[in-house]
C-alpha positions in Angstrom: -17.2 -37.6 62.5 -19.3 -36.7 59.4 -22.8 -37.5 60.5 -25.4 -39.0 57.7 -27.1 -36.2 57.5 -24.2 -33.5 56.6 -23.1 -36.6 53.9 -25.7 -35.6 51.1 -24.8 -31.6 51.5 -20.8 -32.3 51.3 -20.9 -34.4 47.9 -23.6 -32.0 46.5 -21.4 -29.2 47.1 -18.6 -31.1 45.6 -20.8 -31.7 42.4 -21.5 -28.5 42.0 -18.0 -27.2 42.5 -16.9 -29.7 39.7 -19.9 -28.4 37.5 -18.5 -25.0 37.8 -14.9 -26.0 36.2 -16.5 -27.3 33.2 -16.3 -25.0 30.3 -19.6 -24.1 28.8 -19.8 -25.5 25.0 -19.1 -22.9 22.6 -22.0 -21.6 20.8 -21.7 -22.3 16.9 -21.1 -19.6 14.4 -24.4 -18.6 12.9 -23.4 -17.6 9.3 -25.6 -15.9 6.4 -24.7 -16.8 2.6 -25.1 -14.0 0.1 -24.8 -14.4 -3.5 -26.7 -14.1 -6.0 -26.2 -17.4 -8.4 -28.4 -20.0 -6.6 -25.5 -23.0 -7.6 -23.0 -21.1 -5.5 -24.8 -19.8 -2.7 -26.3 -23.7 -2.7 -23.0 -24.9 -2.5 -21.3 -22.5 -0.1 -24.4 -23.3 2.2 -24.4 -27.2 1.8 -20.4 -27.1 2.7 -20.8 -24.7 6.2 -23.4 -26.9 7.3 -21.2 -29.9 7.1 -19.4 -28.4 10.4 -20.3 -29.3 13.9 -19.5 -25.7 15.0 -21.4 -23.8 12.1 -24.8 -23.2 11.4 -26.2 -21.5 8.4 -29.2 -19.5 9.2 -30.1 -17.7 5.8 -29.2 -17.3 2.6 -29.6 -14.6 0.5 -29.7 -13.4 -3.7 -28.5 -9.7 -3.2 -27.6 -6.9 -1.3 -30.8 -5.9 0.1 -32.2 -9.2 1.1 -28.7 -10.0 3.0 -28.8 -6.5 5.2 -33.1 -8.3 5.9 -31.9 -11.5 6.7 -28.6 -10.4 8.6 -30.8 -8.0 10.6 -33.6 -10.9 11.5 -31.2 -13.6 12.0 -28.0 -11.8 13.9 -25.5 -13.9 12.2 -21.7 -13.9 13.5 -20.3 -14.0 9.7 -21.7 -13.2 6.5 -20.2 -14.4 3.4 -21.1 -11.8 0.7 -20.6 -11.7 -2.8 -19.6 -8.5 -4.0 -21.7 -8.1 -7.6 -25.4 -8.5 -6.7 -28.2 -7.0 -8.0 -30.7 -4.6 -6.2 -27.6 -3.6 -4.1 -24.4 -4.8 -4.3 -22.0 -6.5 -1.2 -20.3 -3.0 -0.8 -23.5 -1.2 0.2 -25.1 -4.1 2.2 -21.8 -4.4 3.7 -22.0 -0.7 4.6 -25.4 -0.6 5.9 -24.8 -3.6 8.0 -21.6 -1.7 9.6 -23.9 1.1 10.2 -26.7 -0.6 12.1 -26.8 0.6 15.5 -28.0 -1.7 18.5 -26.9 -3.7 21.8 -25.5 -6.8 19.1 -22.6 -5.9 17.1 -22.7 -6.1 13.2 -21.6 -9.6 11.8 -17.9 -10.0 10.5 -18.1 -9.7 6.5 -16.3 -12.1 4.2 -16.2 -10.4 0.9 -16.4 -13.3 -2.1 -14.6 -12.6 -5.4 -13.2 -14.3 -8.7 -10.3 -11.7 -8.5 -7.8 -11.1 -6.0 -6.7 -7.7 -6.9 -10.6 -6.5 -7.5 -11.2 -2.6 -7.1 -14.7 -3.5 -5.2 -12.9 -5.7 -2.9 -10.9 -2.6 -1.8 -13.9 -0.7 -1.6 -16.1 -3.1 0.8 -12.6 -3.2 3.1 -13.1 0.5 3.3 -17.0 -0.5 4.3 -16.1 -2.3 6.8 -15.4 -6.3 5.5 -13.2 -8.2 7.6 -11.4 -9.7 4.4 -11.7 -11.7 1.7 -11.8 -14.7 -0.1 -11.5 -16.1 -3.7 -14.4 -18.0 -4.9 -12.4 -21.0 -5.6 -11.6 -21.3 -2.4 -11.0 -24.9 -0.9 -13.4 -26.1 1.6 -10.7 -26.4 4.1 -9.6 -22.8 3.7 -13.1 -21.9 3.8 -13.8 -23.4 7.3 -10.8 -22.0 8.6 -11.6 -18.3 7.1 -14.9 -18.2 8.9 -13.5 -19.4 12.3 -10.4 -16.9 11.9 -13.0 -14.0 11.5 -15.4 -15.2 13.9 -13.0 -15.1 16.4 -12.7 -11.3 15.9 -9.5 -11.4 13.9 -9.1 -10.2 10.6 -8.4 -12.6 7.4 -5.1 -10.8 5.6 -3.0 -14.4 5.1 -1.5 -15.1 2.6 -0.8 -11.4 2.1 -3.0 -10.8 -0.7 -5.4 -8.4 1.2 -2.5 -6.5 1.9 -1.1 -6.3 -1.6 -5.1 -5.2 -2.8 -4.9 -2.2 -0.2 -1.8 -1.3 -1.5 -2.5 -1.2 -5.1 -5.6 0.5 -4.8 -4.9 3.3 -2.1 -2.1 4.2 -5.0 -4.7 4.1 -7.6 -7.2 6.0 -5.4 -4.9 8.3 -3.2 -6.5 10.2 -0.5 -5.4 13.2 1.3 -3.0 11.9 4.6 -4.6 11.8 7.8 -1.8 11.9 9.9 -3.5 13.5 12.8 -5.9 11.0 13.1 -2.9 9.0 14.8 -2.0 11.7 17.1 -3.5 9.5 19.9 -1.1 6.5 19.3 2.2 6.6 21.2 5.8 6.4 18.8 5.7 2.2 19.8 2.0 1.9 18.5 2.7 3.7 15.6 5.3 1.5 14.9 3.1 -1.6 15.7 0.6 0.1 13.3 3.3 0.3 10.4 4.1 -3.4 11.1 0.5 -4.5 10.5 0.3 -3.0 7.6 3.2 -5.2 6.2 1.1 -8.2 7.1 2.7 -9.7 10.0 1.3 -11.9 12.0 1.9 -11.9 16.1 4.7 -14.4 16.4 6.5 -11.8 13.2 5.6 -9.0 15.3 7.1 -10.2 18.3 10.1 -10.8 16.4 10.7 -7.7 14.9 9.8 -5.9 18.2 11.9 -8.2 20.3 8.8 -8.5 22.6 6.7 -11.4 23.9 3.6 -12.5 21.9 1.6 -11.5 24.6 3.0 -7.7 24.7 2.3 -7.8 21.0 -1.4 -8.6 21.7 -1.5 -5.6 24.2 -0.2 -3.4 21.5 -2.5 -4.7 18.9 -5.3 -4.1 21.3 -4.5 -0.7 22.2 -4.0 0.7 18.4 -7.7 -0.7 17.6 -9.0 0.7 20.9 -7.6 4.3 20.2 -8.3 4.3 16.8 -11.6 2.8 17.0 -11.3 0.1 14.9 -12.8 -3.2 14.6 -9.9 -5.7 13.6 -6.3 -5.6 11.8 -8.1 -5.4 8.2 -9.3 -2.2 9.4 -6.0 -1.2 10.9 -3.9 -1.6 7.4 -6.0 0.5 5.6 -6.0 3.2 8.4 -2.3 2.7 8.1 -2.5 3.6 4.2 -5.3 6.3 4.4 -3.5 8.3 7.0 0.0 8.2 4.7 1.7 6.4 7.5 2.7 3.8 4.9 3.2 5.0 1.3 2.1 2.0 -1.3 5.1 0.9 -2.8 7.5 2.3 -1.0 8.1 -0.2 1.8 8.5 2.6 4.5 6.7 5.4 6.5 5.9 8.6 4.8 
């Protein structure tokens, strides 16, 4: 029989266990908006602020200010315009990616007017996780921020891949296939398919494996090559010559 003295202790223990099972509330995504046009900057900031899981922690009117604000506020995501005074979005992205410290650099989403913009390619090389056209819908904007905040790259609907392929062709670099020596043949195949812009379900279908196996392969490819995300993997596939722009096959 439980004594009166023991009952409160038992109840307290049960409550503690129940509390431990309750997942912690996710932290809101911290965002900085960088654009030299005040109306555009304010418009994006206002839209993002309507979402309960977002918090706009700062804005910037040029690349130098964007770097300063990001170093002060440590955002998760930066919406970065390409063409800005003082220093542009490419230089600002490179500076942020080069920052050392305990906190990882923010994920950078490049804002551009044209989908095949040479400057966007340079920004992806500098370390951006993807890009958005400035006429993006509100829902697409929200989805994009959530995608990159979760650590994924913004490749869909395939425009980023076409951009990388086009400018890898226009600005060829010496192939560096030795950089891929750390990969197994299977991992090299996964990297080649990533460069085609395939999603995890599509990769699973092509490789005839489960999605969990695909996630493991992708994770290993990124880890071995020291890459942050799938966008950087696509860049690597083209720059090493694993994929030949316009050929649709391995080199």
